[in-house]
C-alpha positions as CSV (number, residue, x, y, z in Angstrom):
1,M,10.3,14.2,0.2
2,K,9.8,15.2,3.7
3,N,7.8,18.4,3.2
4,K,4.1,17.7,3.7
5,T,3.2,20.7,1.6
6,A,5.0,19.3,-1.4
7,Q,3.2,16.0,-0.8
8,W,-0.2,17.7,-0.8
9,I,0.7,19.7,-4.0
10,L,1.6,16.4,-5.7
11,W,-1.6,14.8,-4.6
12,A,-3.7,17.8,-5.8
13,V,-2.0,17.8,-9.2
14,A,-2.7,14.1,-9.5
15,M,-6.4,14.6,-8.7
16,V,-6.6,17.4,-11.2
17,I,-5.1,15.1,-13.9
18,F,-7.4,12.2,-13.0
19,T,-10.4,14.6,-13.2
20,V,-9.5,16.2,-16.5
21,I,-8.9,12.7,-18.1
22,T,-12.1,11.3,-16.6
23,L,-14.2,14.2,-17.9
24,S,-12.7,14.0,-21.3
25,G,-13.7,10.4,-21.6
26,H,-10.3,8.7,-22.1
27,G,-10.7,5.6,-19.9
28,N,-7.4,4.0,-21.3
29,W,-5.4,7.1,-20.5
30,L,-6.9,7.2,-17.0
31,G,-5.6,3.7,-16.2
32,L,-2.2,4.8,-17.5
33,A,-2.2,8.0,-15.6
34,I,-3.2,6.1,-12.3
35,T,-0.3,3.7,-12.8
36,A,2.2,6.5,-13.5
37,V,1.1,8.6,-10.5
38,A,1.3,5.4,-8.3
39,V,4.8,4.8,-9.4
40,I,5.8,8.4,-8.9
41,W,4.1,8.5,-5.5
42,Y,6.0,5.4,-4.4
43,A,9.3,6.7,-5.5
44,V,8.9,10.3,-4.0
45,V,6.9,9.9,-0.9
46,P,8.7,8.2,2.0
47,K,7.1,5.1,3.6
48,A,5.2,5.7,7.0
49,S,7.1,4.5,10.0
50,S,5.9,3.5,13.3
51,R,6.6,5.8,16.2
52,Q,6.7,2.8,18.6
53,Q,10.1,1.4,19.2
């Protein structure tokens, strides 16, 4: 995903999900959601590369 807007949207959706789960009091689901978002983020967002060569 090279589009920064899409990355920000993915981040915002993840934060909303985390907030809803936290406020609902489901700690076990929060851990699962964090793990799932981390795996999705790793698969979708490209790794940062150095500009120095």
